[in-house]
C-alpha positions in Angstrom: -4.4 62.0 -15.3 -6.8 59.2 -15.9 -5.6 58.4 -19.4 -2.8 56.0 -18.4 -5.0 53.8 -16.1 -7.8 53.8 -18.6 -5.5 52.7 -21.4 -4.0 49.9 -19.2 -7.5 48.6 -18.3 -8.5 48.7 -22.0 -5.4 46.7 -23.0 -5.9 44.1 -20.3 -9.6 43.7 -21.3 -8.9 42.9 -24.9 -5.7 41.0 -24.6 -4.5 37.9 -22.7 -1.3 36.4 -21.3 0.6 33.2 -20.8 2.4 32.5 -17.5 4.5 29.5 -16.9 7.0 27.7 -14.6 9.8 25.4 -15.8 11.0 22.6 -13.5 13.2 19.5 -14.0 12.2 15.9 -13.5 13.0 16.1 -9.8 10.8 19.2 -9.3 13.7 21.7 -9.2 13.0 25.1 -10.7 15.2 25.7 -13.8 16.6 29.2 -14.2 17.8 30.5 -17.6 15.6 28.3 -19.7 14.8 29.9 -23.1 11.1 30.2 -23.8 9.9 31.1 -27.3 6.4 32.3 -28.1 5.3 31.0 -31.5 2.4 31.8 -33.8 0.1 29.3 -35.3 2.6 28.7 -38.1 5.4 28.0 -35.5 7.2 31.3 -36.3 9.0 32.9 -33.3 7.3 36.0 -32.0 8.8 36.7 -28.5 11.6 35.3 -26.4 12.1 35.2 -22.6 14.4 33.6 -20.0 13.1 32.0 -16.8 14.0 33.7 -13.5 15.4 32.1 -10.3 12.0 30.5 -9.7 11.8 29.0 -13.2 9.0 31.5 -14.1 8.2 33.5 -17.2 5.3 35.6 -18.6 4.1 36.9 -22.0 1.6 39.7 -21.6 -0.6 41.8 -23.8 -1.2 39.0 -26.3 -3.8 39.5 -28.9 -6.6 36.9 -29.4 -4.9 34.1 -31.4 -3.6 30.6 -31.3 0.0 30.3 -30.0 2.7 27.8 -29.3 5.4 27.5 -26.7 8.9 26.0 -27.1 11.2 25.6 -24.0 14.8 24.6 -24.3 17.7 24.3 -21.9 21.1 22.6 -22.2 21.1 18.9 -21.2 17.3 18.6 -21.5 15.1 17.5 -24.3 13.1 20.6 -25.6 9.4 20.8 -24.7 6.9 22.2 -27.1 3.1 22.7 -26.9 0.9 24.0 -29.8 -2.7 25.2 -30.0 -2.7 27.4 -26.9 -5.9 29.5 -27.3 -5.8 33.1 -26.1 -8.9 35.1 -26.0 -9.7 38.6 -24.7 -9.0 38.8 -21.0 -7.9 35.1 -20.8 -4.9 33.7 -19.0 -3.1 30.4 -19.5 -0.8 28.8 -16.9 1.8 26.3 -18.1 3.4 23.7 -15.9 6.6 22.6 -17.8 8.7 19.6 -16.9 12.0 19.1 -18.6 13.7 15.7 -18.7 16.4 13.9 -20.6 14.1 11.6 -22.5 10.7 13.1 -22.2 9.6 16.7 -21.5 6.0 17.8 -21.1 3.8 21.0 -20.9 0.5 21.0 -19.1 -2.1 23.8 -19.5 -4.1 25.1 -16.5 -7.0 27.6 -16.8 -6.6 28.8 -13.3 -3.4 29.1 -11.2 -2.4 25.6 -9.8 -2.1 25.4 -6.0 1.2 26.5 -4.6 3.7 29.2 -5.6 3.1 29.5 -9.3 2.8 33.2 -10.3 6.0 35.2 -10.5 6.7 38.2 -8.3 5.8 41.7 -9.3 9.4 42.6 -9.5 10.0 40.1 -12.2 6.9 41.2 -14.1 8.2 44.8 -14.0 11.5 43.6 -15.3 9.8 41.9 -18.2 7.7 44.9 -19.0 10.7 47.1 -19.0 12.9 44.9 -21.2 12.9 45.7 -24.9 13.5 42.1 -25.8 10.3 40.9 -24.2 7.8 43.7 -25.0 4.8 42.4 -27.0 5.2 43.1 -30.7 2.0 41.6 -32.1 0.5 45.0 -32.8 3.5 45.8 -35.0 3.3 42.7 -37.1 1.9 43.4 -40.6 0.0 40.1 -40.7 -1.8 40.7 -37.5 -5.5 41.5 -38.0 -7.2 43.5 -35.1 -10.6 42.1 -36.1 -11.0 38.8 -34.2 -14.3 37.9 -35.8 -12.9 38.0 -39.3 -9.7 36.2 -38.3 -11.2 33.5 -36.1 -14.7 32.3 -37.0 -17.1 31.5 -34.2 -17.4 27.8 -35.2 -13.7 27.3 -34.6 -14.1 28.4 -31.0 -17.0 25.9 -30.3 -14.6 23.2 -29.1 -11.3 24.2 -27.5 -8.5 22.6 -25.5 -9.4 19.1 -26.6 -7.3 16.4 -24.9 -7.5 12.6 -24.9 -6.1 9.5 -23.2 -6.0 6.0 -24.6 -4.9 3.0 -22.6 -4.1 -0.5 -23.8 -4.0 -3.0 -20.9 -3.5 -6.7 -20.2 -3.0 -8.9 -17.2 -2.7 -12.5 -16.0 -5.0 -12.0 -12.9 -7.3 -9.2 -14.0 -10.0 -8.9 -11.3 -10.2 -6.1 -8.8 -12.2 -7.9 -6.2 -12.5 -5.0 -3.9 -15.1 -3.1 -5.9 -15.4 -4.4 -9.4 -13.7 -6.0 -12.4 -11.3 -5.3 -15.2 -10.9 -7.5 -18.2 -7.7 -9.3 -19.2 -7.4 -7.4 -22.5 -8.9 -4.0 -22.9 -8.9 -0.6 -24.5 -10.0 2.4 -22.5 -10.2 5.9 -23.8 -11.2 9.4 -22.5 -11.8 12.5 -24.5 -12.3 15.9 -22.9 -13.0 19.3 -24.5 -14.1 22.8 -23.5 -17.5 23.7 -25.0 -18.0 27.5 -25.5 -15.6 28.5 -22.8 -16.1 27.1 -19.3 -18.4 24.2 -20.2 -16.3 21.0 -19.8 -17.5 17.8 -21.5 -15.8 14.4 -21.2 -16.6 11.1 -22.9 -14.9 7.9 -21.9 -15.3 4.2 -22.8 -13.9 0.8 -21.8 -14.0 -2.1 -24.2 -12.5 -5.4 -23.1 -12.4 -9.2 -23.3 -11.8 -11.7 -20.5 -9.6 -14.5 -21.6 -10.5 -16.7 -18.6 -14.2 -16.1 -18.9 -14.5 -15.7 -22.6 -16.9 -12.7 -22.4 -16.8 -9.1 -23.8 -17.3 -6.1 -21.5 -18.4 -2.6 -22.6 -19.0 0.6 -20.7 -19.4 4.3 -21.5 -19.4 7.4 -19.4 -20.3 11.0 -20.2 -19.5 13.9 -17.8 -20.6 17.6 -18.0 -19.5 20.4 -15.7 -19.3 24.1 -15.7 -16.5 26.0 -14.0 -17.5 29.2 -12.1 -15.5 31.6 -9.9 -16.1 31.1 -6.2 -16.3 34.1 -3.9 -12.8 33.4 -2.6 -11.3 33.4 -6.1 -11.1 29.6 -6.5 -12.2 28.1 -9.8 -14.4 25.0 -9.0 -16.8 22.8 -11.0 -20.4 23.7 -10.2 -22.1 21.4 -10.7 -21.0 18.1 -12.3 -23.3 15.5 -13.9 -22.2 12.0 -15.0 -24.0 9.2 -16.7 -22.4 5.7 -16.9 -23.9 2.7 -18.7 -22.3 -0.8 -18.7 -23.3 -4.2 -20.1 -21.7 -7.6 -20.2 -22.6 -11.3 -20.5 -21.6 -13.6 -17.7 -19.9 -16.9 -18.5 -22.3 -19.6 -19.7 -20.7 -22.0 -17.2 -22.1 -19.9 -14.4 -25.4 -19.1 -16.0 -26.3 -22.8 -16.2 -26.2 -23.0 -12.4 -28.3 -20.0 -11.6 -32.0 -20.2 -11.0 -34.0 -18.2 -13.5 -31.3 -18.3 -16.1 -32.5 -18.7 -19.7 -30.9 -20.8 -22.3 -28.4 -18.1 -23.0 -25.8 -16.5 -20.8 -27.2 -14.1 -18.1 -26.7 -10.3 -18.8 -25.6 -7.7 -16.2 -26.7 -4.2 -17.0 -25.9 -1.1 -14.9 -26.9 2.5 -15.3 -25.5 5.2 -12.9 -26.4 8.9 -12.8 -24.2 10.9 -10.6 -24.5 14.5 -9.4 -21.5 16.2 -7.6 -20.9 19.8 -6.5 -18.4 21.9 -4.5 -19.3 24.9 -2.4 -16.5 27.1 -1.1 -18.3 28.4 2.0 -15.5 30.8 3.0 -11.7 31.0 2.9 -11.4 28.0 5.3 -14.4 25.8 4.5 -15.0 23.6 1.4 -18.1 21.4 1.1 -18.1 18.6 -1.5 -21.3 16.6 -1.9 -23.4 14.6 -4.3 -25.2 11.4 -4.9 -25.4 8.5 -7.4 -28.6 6.8 -8.5 -27.8 3.3 -9.6 -29.9 0.7 -11.4 -28.7 -2.8 -11.6 -30.4 -5.6 -13.6 -29.3 -9.2 -13.0 -32.4 -11.4 -13.1 -34.1 -8.9 -10.9 -33.9 -5.1 -11.1 -32.4 -3.2 -8.1 -32.4 0.6 -7.7 -30.5 2.3 -4.9 -29.2 5.8 -4.0 -25.6 6.4 -2.9 -25.1 9.8 -1.3 -21.7 11.2 -0.2 -20.3 14.4 1.3 -17.1 15.8 2.7 -16.4 19.0 4.6 -12.9 20.3 4.7 -11.7 23.0 7.2 -8.3 24.5 6.4 -6.8 25.8 9.6 -3.7 27.1 7.9 -0.9 26.7 10.4 -3.0 24.5 12.7 -3.7 21.8 10.0 -6.6 20.5 8.0 -9.7 18.7 9.3 -12.0 16.6 7.1 -15.3 15.0 7.9 -16.7 12.6 5.3 -19.6 10.3 4.7 -20.6 7.9 2.0 -23.3 5.3 1.7 -23.7 2.6 -1.0 -21.1 2.7 -3.8 -17.9 4.6 -3.0 -17.6 8.0 -4.7 -14.9 7.8 -7.3 -14.3 11.6 -7.2 -13.3 11.4 -3.6 -11.0 8.4 -3.8 -8.8 9.5 -6.8 -6.8 12.5 -5.8 -4.4 14.8 -7.7 -4.5 17.6 -10.2 -4.2 18.1 -13.9 -5.9 16.8 -17.0 -4.5 13.3 -16.7 -5.9 12.8 -13.2 -9.3 13.9 -14.4 -9.3 11.5 -17.3 -8.0 8.7 -15.1 -11.0 9.4 -12.7 -13.3 8.9 -15.7 -11.7 5.5 -16.6 -11.8 4.4 -12.9 -15.5 5.1 -12.7 -16.0 2.7 -15.7 -13.9 -0.1 -14.2 -15.8 -0.2 -10.9 -18.7 -2.5 -11.4 -21.1 -3.0 -8.5 -20.4 -6.2 -6.6 -23.4 -8.5 -7.2 -24.1 -11.5 -4.9 -26.9 -14.1 -4.5 -28.4 -15.2 -1.3 -31.6 -17.2 -0.8 -32.2 -17.2 -4.5 -32.3 -13.4 -4.9 -29.9 -10.9 -6.2 -28.1 -8.5 -3.7 -25.7 -5.6 -4.1 -22.8 -5.0 -1.7 -23.2 -1.6 0.1 -20.8 0.2 2.4 -21.7 3.0 4.8 -18.7 4.9 5.9 -18.3 7.7 8.5 -14.8 9.2 8.8 -13.0 12.1 10.6 -9.4 12.9 9.5 -6.7 15.4 10.3 -3.5 16.3 8.4 -0.8 18.9 9.0 2.0 19.8 6.6 5.5 20.7 7.5 8.5 21.7 5.5 9.8 18.1 5.7 6.6 16.2 5.4 3.1 15.8 7.0 1.3 13.9 9.7 -2.1 12.3 9.2 -4.7 10.6 11.4 -8.2 9.4 11.0 -11.0 7.4 12.7 -13.8 5.6 11.0 -17.0 3.6 11.5 -17.9 1.3 8.6 -21.0 -0.9 8.0 -21.2 -3.4 5.1 -24.2 -5.3 3.9 -24.2 -8.3 1.6 -20.4 -8.4 1.6 -18.9 -10.4 -1.2 -15.7 -12.5 -1.0 -14.1 -14.1 -4.1 -14.0 -17.9 -4.3 -11.6 -19.8 -6.6 -11.8 -23.5 -7.3 -15.3 -24.0 -5.9 -17.2 -27.0 -7.4 -20.5 -25.9 -9.0 -22.5 -28.3 -6.8 -20.9 -27.2 -3.5 -22.6 -23.9 -2.8 -25.5 -24.2 -5.3 -27.3 -20.9 -5.9 -25.1 -19.0 -3.5 -22.4 -18.2 -6.0 -22.3 -15.5 -8.7 -19.7 -15.7 -11.4 -17.1 -13.0 -11.3 -17.3 -10.6 -14.2 -13.9 -11.2 -15.8 -12.3 -14.3 -14.4 -12.9 -18.0 -13.5 -13.7 -17.0 -9.9 -17.1 -16.6 -8.2 -18.5 -14.3 -5.6 -19.9 -15.6 -2.3 -22.2 -13.6 0.0 -20.8 -13.7 3.6 -23.5 -11.4 5.1 -23.0 -8.1 6.8 -20.8 -6.7 9.5 -19.8 -3.4 11.2 -16.3 -2.3 12.2 -14.5 0.7 13.7 -10.9 1.7 13.7 -8.3 4.4 13.6 -4.9 5.0 12.0 -2.2 7.6 12.0 1.2 8.1 10.3 3.9 10.3 9.0 5.0 11.2 5.4 8.6 12.2 5.0 9.9 14.2 2.1 13.1 12.6 0.8 15.7 14.2 -1.5 14.4 14.7 -5.0 10.7 13.9 -5.4 10.7 10.8 -3.2 8.3 10.4 -0.3 8.2 7.7 2.5 4.9 7.1 4.4 4.7 5.0 7.5 1.5 4.3 9.4 0.0 2.3 12.3 -3.6 1.6 13.3 -6.2 -0.6 14.9 -9.3 -1.7 13.1 -11.9 -4.4 12.7 -11.3 -7.3 10.4 -13.0 -10.6 9.5 -11.1 -13.7 10.3 -11.5 -17.5 10.9 -10.8 -19.5 14.1 -8.5 -21.8 12.2 -6.1 -21.4 9.3 -8.9 -22.6 7.0 -12.2 -24.4 6.7 -12.8 -28.2 6.5 -16.3 -29.0 5.1 -15.8 -32.7 4.9 -18.0 -33.1 8.1 -20.1 -30.0 7.5 -23.9 -30.2 7.7 -26.1 -30.0 4.6 -25.6 -26.2 4.2 -21.9 -25.7 3.4 -22.7 -22.0 2.8 -24.0 -21.7 6.4 -20.9 -23.4 7.7 -18.6 -20.9 6.0 -20.6 -17.9 7.2 -20.7 -19.2 10.8 -17.0 -19.7 10.8 -16.2 -16.0 9.9 -16.3 -13.5 12.8 -15.2 -10.0 13.4 -12.1 -9.1 15.4 -10.0 -6.0 16.2 -6.4 -6.3 15.0 -3.5 -3.8 14.7 -1.8 -3.1 11.4 1.3 -1.3 10.1 2.1 0.0 6.7 4.9 1.5 4.7 4.8 3.2 1.3 7.6 4.6 -0.9 7.1 6.5 -4.1 9.1 8.9 -6.3 10.6 9.7 -9.7 14.1 8.7 -10.9 16.1 11.7 -12.2 16.8 12.0 -15.9 14.8 8.9 -16.9 11.6 10.2 -15.4 10.6 6.8 -14.2 7.9 6.8 -11.4 8.1 4.0 -8.9 5.7 2.9 -6.2 6.1 0.3 -3.5 4.0 -0.5 -0.4 3.3 -3.1 2.2 0.6 -3.4 4.8 1.0 -6.0 7.5 -1.9 -7.5 9.5 -3.4 -10.8 10.5 -2.8 -13.3 7.6 -6.3 -14.8 8.3 -7.9 -11.4 7.6 -10.7 -11.8 5.0 -11.7 -8.1 4.8 -10.1 -5.7 2.3 -8.5 -2.7 4.0 -10.6 0.3 4.8 -11.0 2.8 1.9 -10.2 6.2 3.4 -12.2 9.3 2.3 -9.9 11.7 4.2 -6.3 10.5 3.9 -4.1 8.7 1.4 -1.1 8.0 3.6 -1.8 4.3 4.2 -1.0 1.4 1.8 -3.2 -1.3 0.4 -3.2 -4.8 1.9 -0.2 -7.0 1.1 2.9 -6.2 -1.0 2.3 -3.9 -3.9 4.7 -2.6 -6.6 4.1 -0.3 -9.5 6.1 1.5 -12.3 5.3 4.1 -14.9 7.9 4.8 -17.6 7.6 7.7 -20.0 9.0 6.9 -23.4 9.8 9.4 -26.2 7.4 9.8 -29.0 8.5 8.7 -32.4 7.7 9.4 -36.1 6.6 12.9 -35.1 3.5 11.6 -33.2 2.2 14.4 -30.9 1.5 13.8 -27.2 3.3 11.4 -24.9 3.6 7.7 -24.3 3.8 5.8 -21.0 4.4 2.2 -20.1 3.0 1.0 -16.8 3.0 -2.2 -14.8 1.3 -3.0 -11.5 1.7 -5.9 -9.1 -0.7 -6.3 -6.2 -0.6 -8.5 -3.1 2.4 -10.4 -4.3 2.7 -12.4 -1.1 -0.9 -13.7 -1.5 -1.9 -12.3 1.9 -5.4 -13.2 3.1 -5.8 -16.5 1.1 -7.9 -18.8 3.2 -8.1 -22.5 2.1 -11.4 -24.5 2.3 -11.4 -28.3 2.1 -14.5 -29.5 0.2 -16.3 -32.8 1.0 -14.7 -34.5 -2.0 -11.2 -33.6 -0.7 -10.5 -30.7 -3.1 -9.3 -27.3 -2.0 -10.9 -24.0 -2.8 -9.8 -20.5 -1.7 -11.5 -17.5 -0.1 -9.7 -14.3 -1.3 -10.4 -10.7 -0.3 -7.6 -9.2 -2.4 -6.0 -11.3 -5.2 -2.5 -11.6 -6.3 -2.5 -9.6 -9.5 -0.1 -8.5 -12.3 -1.2 -6.0 -14.9 0.5 -3.8 -17.5 -0.3 -1.5 -20.4 0.5 1.4 -22.6 -1.0 4.9 -22.2 -1.1 7.4 -25.0 -1.9 11.0 -23.8 -2.3 13.9 -26.2 
C-alpha cells in the first residue's frame, strides 16, 4: 500500500517542474495559448494549452536545460531559452504577450498574487496523454546527470544583464546626487552555486557642461533562504560601492586647500541589509551603511535604517520606518522582478552624497526620518496615509549663475553641471499626507493625494543682495525660514494596449516659493514628486536575432520650473536657487 506514495515522492525528489502564467499587455489572462517545451537544441518535447487563468505546468522534468515557446494568434510569440531544471527545483514563468514585443520572466519562488494553477487543472494535465512527461522515453536522455552536465557548468546559472545608454540636457538630480550628461551604466547578476546571488554594476559617464569623467562600481552579494512562513527572502545582503570623480577646475581654483589640479571626490560605501519574517503578519527590514567621503577632509558616518510591516489582511497594512543619514536605496525603489533589482543597483551608483562647504570645512547633508504609514487595498484601488518627522543637517541647495566672488568659499561645484551647491543650514519639519489610488480599465492607475507639511520659503519672491552686508551667504540663510503649507498631487500611469508603451505623468502643487524638495516617503509611493513630471518607456522589437529586449525611455521633470527663486547680486546680475531642476533625459536600455 505504501509503494505508490513512495514512488511519487522519489519522482518529485529527482525531477523538477515549470509553472507559468500567460497574460496580455493589459494584464488580462490569455486562455488557449500554445506552450511548447523545448530541449537545449530547441526540439519540441511537450505541448500544453493555458487554462482560463492563463496557467500551464510541465511536471516530472529530468535535470536538464529547457526552453519555452508561447504562441497565440494576434500576438508576437515569446521564447525563453536556458531554463535550468535541477532535482527538486521549480521555475515560475511570468509571460506577457504583445503585438510588438513579448517577454518571459523567470522567478525562483512564486510571485505574489494568484500564480499557481488549481489542483483540478493539475489533475487534468496529469491525466492527459498529450501532456504526460516523455523524457524518460527519449533515447537520447541520459539518467546520469553528473555525466551529462559537468559540475563546472552549474557554477554560474541564470545570468542576466542590463545595459543603459543615457543622455540629457539638464543632467543633475539635485535631490540626492548627480548623473552625467552622457553615460553608460550596466548591471550583471548571476546565481552562484544555487541560492548565492552575486551582482556587479558600474556607471561610466562624462559631463558635457563640467567636462569631467565620472566612474562608480557596486558589488552586491546575498543568499536566499526559506523563511519559516514559506517566503523566500534574501538573508543577508552585502553591498560595496566605490566612486571617484574630478570636480571642474573652475571650481577647484576657488576652494581653499585645492592643489594645482582639480579636486577629487572619492566615496566608499559598505551596506548591510537583512529581512526577518517574524511571523505570518510581521516583516522586519533593517540594515546600515558605513560611508567614507574624501573631499579635502575625510568624513566617516553611519546611516542606519529599519522598517517594520504589519499585514492585517482585511484590516490593512501598517508600516513604521526610520532612516538616518543617507536614504536607503533598497527601501525607496519598489517593485518585483529581475529588472527592478538591477535598476536598484544602478540607482545606488547614481546617488552621490551631497557635499557642502561651510566655514571652510567640508560637510555632508544628512536626513533623519521617522514615518508611520497605512495602506488598505480594495478591489478597485487602495487608500494610503502617512505622517512623518524629518530633520536635515547641512542642507544643500543648487545655485545657478552665481559669480565666483559672491559667496567665496561657501560654494561647492556640482558634480556634473555648471551649477554649485550652497549650504543653507539645518531644519526640522513635520507633516502628513493621505490619498486614494483608483484602478482604471486596462492597467491604468490614478492616484490623488493631499497633505500638510513643512517647507522652506522666502518672505519675498526673491532676494536682493545689492544692499546686503558683507556676508551675502548670511543674508541668504537669514532670509529662508520654515513654514507649514498644504499640497495636493495627482499621478497617472499605465500601459497602452498592443504597443506596450508605459506612460507616466504627475503634478504636485504647493507654494511656488518653496525651496525644499518634497519629502521622500519610506512607507508609501502614492504621492508625486514636486512640479510637473512626464515619462515614457517604449519597448521595441529586437532585430538581427539579438536576444533580450530593448527599451527607449525619456523623462521630463519639473517642466514648469516650480521652486526657482531669483537672487539679485550686488553687480545687478541674477542667480537662481533651485531645489528641483527642470530636467530632460532619455536613453536606451538593453535587457538580456
